[in-house]
C-alpha positions, 0 to 999 in steps of 0.5 A: 549114795546109791539106793542099794547102798542107803538100804544096806545100810540101813538093813544092817543097823536094823539087823535085817537081811538085805533081800532082792525084793526089798531093793526092788520094791525101794528102787521101783518106788524112787523112780516114780512120783506117782505114790502108788498103792501096796497093790500098784507096788506089787504089780511094779515089782511083779514086771522084775520077780514074777513068782513074788507075792503080794504078802511079800511086797506088803511085808517088805514096804512095812519093814522099809517104812519102819526103816525110814526108806519110804512113807505110807501115806494114809489121809483117812482113804480107802487105802494106804499109798507109798511115797519112795521120796521120805523128805518132808514135802506137801501132796494133793489129792484128786478128790474124783480119782485119787490121783496124788501128786507131790507139790514142788513148793518149799515146805513152810518151816514158820508153821513149826515154829509158829505151832511150837510157840502157841502149844509148847510142843517141840515141833519136829514136822508137819504134813498137809495134804490138799485136796481138789480135782487133777487136771484130767478130772477138770477136763471131764468135767467140762466136756 
């Protein structure tokens, strides 16, 4: 199923209208792994729809998140980042430039079970973020 069909099904289920802006926002987020801020998403969409407003992009990001089509990543940073990959996965952030990347390792499902056993909670998912210096910032530190 392509992005348009996924969006259409979720939009209809949520009793929302399918719009060009929503489709383009979702398409642009699915193309990148850079976890852009709302403003960066706005700039990406603006290349396709010149007269789109930041408010429109921001409201649609919220709706797409509510529909489970994008993730908002906010780990106490200055601003949220958005991820078009809604599969459970880990992230790593640079403490200097705030770059954020996916970590290409499997989710440690045993952590859910161990936590459930220790607390009695029914654990459905977990989120872990790693911090450090990205390769570019490491190079600047040495130079």
